[in-house]
N, C-alpha and C positions, 0 to 999 in steps of 0.2 A: 489050735486056738487062733493062731495068726490067720489061717485060712478063713476061719469063721468071721473074723473082724472085717477082712477084705470083702467077703461076700455080702455082709450087712451094709457096708458103705456103698457098694455098687447098687444094691437094691434101693437104698434111699435116693441116690442120684437119679435112678430110672424113674422112681415114683415122682420126684420133683419135676423132672422133664415132662412126664405125661400129664401131670396136673397143670403145669403152665400152659401146655399146648391146648388142653381141653378148656382152660379158663378163657383163652382168647378166641378160640374157634367158635363159629356159630353153625347151627343146623340149617338145612335148606328151608325148613319151615320158618325159622326166625328171620332168615334173609328175605324170604317172600313177604313176611309181615313188614319188614323194614321198607321193602320196595313199595308195598301198598301205601304205607304211611307217607312216603316221600315221592310218590309217583310223578307228581307234576314237576317238581324240581329236577328229578332224575331225567325225565324226558326233555325238559328244557335244556339240560346240559348235553343232550345228544347221545346219552348212554342207553343201550337196550337193556331190557329186563334180564336177559340171560347173562350179559356182561356184568351187570350190577351184582346179581346173585353169586356169580363165580368169584368176583372180587370180594364180596362179603364173606363167602365161605373161606377165602384165603386171608381174611381179616385185613383186606386192602381196599375196602370200598372207598371210592373217590369221594372227597368232600363234595356235598351237593353245591352245584354252581349257584352263584347269587341269583336270586329271582330276577327275571327280566323286568325292567322298569315298566310300571303300569302305563298304559296308553294315556296320553295327555287328554284331559277332559276337553270336550268341544268348547271352543271360545264362546264366552258368554256374549250375549247381544250387547252392543255398546250402550253405555249408560245414557247417552244422549239421544237414543232412538226415540222417535215420536210416534204417537198413536195415529191411527187413520183420522180420528176426529181432530187432533191438533193440526195435522197436515191439511185437512180440508179447510180449517179456519185460516191457516196461513195462505192457502190458495185464494180464498175469498178476499183477503186483505190486499193481495197483490195481483188480482186477476188481470187488470189492464196490462201491466208490465209483462206478465207471464205470457199472455196471449200475443202481445206485440213481439215477443221473442220467438213465436212459432211453436210453443210448447203446449201440449194438450194437458187437461186436468189429470187424467189417469197417469200420464208420464211423470208429471210433477209430483203427485202423491207417492208414486213408487220410489222416486228418487229421494223424497223427503223421508219416507220410512227407512230408507237405507242410510240416511244422513248425508246425502251427496247432492241435495237440491241447490239450485242456483236461481236467484231472482234477478232478472235483468234490471239494470238501473234505467229509470225513465230518461228518455232522450231530452237533452237540454233544449229549451225553446230557441228557435232560430233568432239570431239577433235582428233587431228592428233595422230596416234599411236606413242608411244615413240620409239625413235630410239633404235634399238637393241644394247646391249652392245657388243663391239667387243670381239670375242672369244680370250682367252689368247693365246699368241704366244706359240707354242709348244717348249718345252725345247730342247735345242740342245743336241743331244746324246753325252755322254762322249766319248772323244777320247780313243781309245784302247791303253792301255799301251804297249810300245815296248817290245816285247817278246825277252828275252835274255836267252840263254842256260845256262850260268854260271855267277857267280859273277865276275870272272876275265874279261869276255867279256864285261860286263856292265861297269866295271871300265875303261876298255880300251876305251870305247866310250865317256867317259867324265872324263878325268884325273883330272880336277879341282873340281870335285863334289864328293859327297859321294854316295855309292850304298845303296839302300833300297830294301826291299822285299814287293811287292804289292800283297795284297789279291785281286785277280781279281773279286771275287764275292761281297765283301763288299766295295771295292775301298778304303781300308785303308792300308797305308803302314807302315812297321815296320823297326826299326833300327837294325843294326848289334849288336849282343850280347843280344837281347831280346828273350823271349820265342818263339814268333811266327815268328821270322826272318828265312825264308826258310823252315818253317814247316807247312804252311796251305795247304789244299788239292789242292786248285787252286791258282796259283800265279806265279810271275816272278820277276827276278832281273831287276832293272832299276836305272838310276841315279835319285836323288831326284827331280831335275828340270824337268825331263821328267815325273815323277810320278805326280807332281803338274799340269803340262800341260795337262795330261790326265784326270784331274778332281778328282784325289785321294787326300786324306788328311792323315796327320800323326795320328797315334794312340794317343789318349788323355792321356793315362796312361804311356806313354813312354817318356823318357827324350832325347832331341836332343843331339847327340854326339858333 
């Protein structure tokens, strides 16, 4: 009786062990089907089909690696890109400045379409030449002192004035009684008023009589 109970318990344990193993194990067909369903991700993880199926049969199939990030979409054209028509109109508006900068129409339009065009600024007009300063007016020549042969003749021509001696080279006149009165190499007698009118001046070191 006791032997029968032990044999029954052993049979139950064996059955449970076999049923648990069968429940977790997969057939080669099932593992091939799993591989086909996840082929892309399995390949992306670097695992071969044979390795996957073997792991699947052993109930140790690796978790599929995260899908590789999708390639970034091509950058969209800049929102500010202009059409060929717009660039042609812009060229027409600034034709003179663009030509002056040495840029051809085709080059400008290509740069405009790419959003990298540059429009040279018009050169600032050259400043007007400064007005020439007027030349100084020539000085009026000094009037020649009236030539008088003698002191008495000079006095006779201006009875209400004094007679002076004009040095006709320095245009300085001297009063009677001074050292230079009538003694310079070049000179003449004249009334003081006439001497001043001719542009001569009195000697600074002489006292007016």
